[in-house]
N, C-alpha and C positions, 0 to 999 in steps of 0.2 A: 857638475857640482863637486868643490874641492871639500873634502873630509879632512880638515886640518883638524884634528882631534889632538888633545895633549895627553901623552901616555904617562901616568903617575903610579908609582908604587905606594901600596899601602902599608900598613904595618905587617901583614901576612905577606906571603908569596904572591897573592892575587894582583894582576894589574886592572886597573881601572881605566876608561876613556872618560876624560872630562871635555865637555864641550867648550870650545873659546867662546869669550864674550861676543854676542852678537849673532851666533849661529843657534839657530832654534833647532829643535826636534821634538816631535810630537808623539813617538811612540818608541817602545823598547822592542827589539826583535830577539826571539830565542832561536840560536842556532845550534844545531847537533851535529856531533863529529863521530865517525866510526873508524874502527880499526887502527891502523897506524897513525890517522891523524889525531884520533883521541889520545893517544900516549903523547903526543906533542903538546897538546892543549892542557892535557892533565886532568881533564874532566869531560864528562859526556855532553853537557850543554853549557853554553855561555849566553849572558843576556848583553846585547849592545845597544845603546841609545842612538838612534838614527834619525835623521831630518825627513820630511814628508814632501814630496814623493822620493822614493829611493828605488834605484834600479838593482839588479842583481849584481852589476859590475861595482856599485858603490858597496853593496854588502861584503862582496869579496874584499875590496880595499879596506874596509873596517875592519874584518877579520884578520887580514895579514897586519895591519897596523897594530891590533890588541895583541898578536901572537906571532912576531916577526919569524920563528923559526918555520912557521907554516909557508912562508913563502919559496922556501927551496923546495918544498912538497908539492905545492898547489900551483905554482905558476911557472908558465914557460918562459923562453928566453926574451919573448916581447912583452912580458908581465900580464899575459891574458891566463884564463883558466886552461891549466894544461889538459890534454885529452885523456890523460890517464886519471883524472878526478871526475868525478860525477857530482853534480848540483842538482838536487831535487828541491821543487817547490811544491807542497802539499802532494808528494808521492810523483810528481811528473818531473821528468829529466829537462833540465832548463835547455838543452839541444832540441827538444821538440815543442817548446814554446815559440809562440810565433815572433815575440819580440827576443827570444835567446837571453842574452847578458842585460840587453836593454829593457826587459821586462821589469815593471815596476811593482814593488811588493810593499806590504804593509804588516802591521804587528799581529794580524789574524792568521797569518800563513806560517807553516812550518818549512824551514830551511835546513837541509841536511847535505853533508858532505860525507862522500864514500870515496876512497880510493879504489882503483881498479884492484879486482883479486882475481889470481889466476891460481890454477891447482889442476890436478888431475890424478 
């Protein structure tokens, strides 16, 4: 599914995704960001309008479209979710879901992006 959203700047510094004519969406997805990703987004949560059904790959596409600076942090050279970024659905890593990035989600689920953290 092509998420050809139009990025519009409002009077504030916030970005708004506006769906093009003819593209329907049926729910709003709340997406959370942590650590360095939160600094890029500028807030802990964003709400994105998404068509139903929506896969995790389409959620990722919409997130990067809404916040292009995330692309350098979250995507690998092939445009897929980088191995250093963890995407959780209701607390479960997308890597362990049966459909991985093809897993279909709806507005009732929590989506969270975490960068890898190292330390010692």
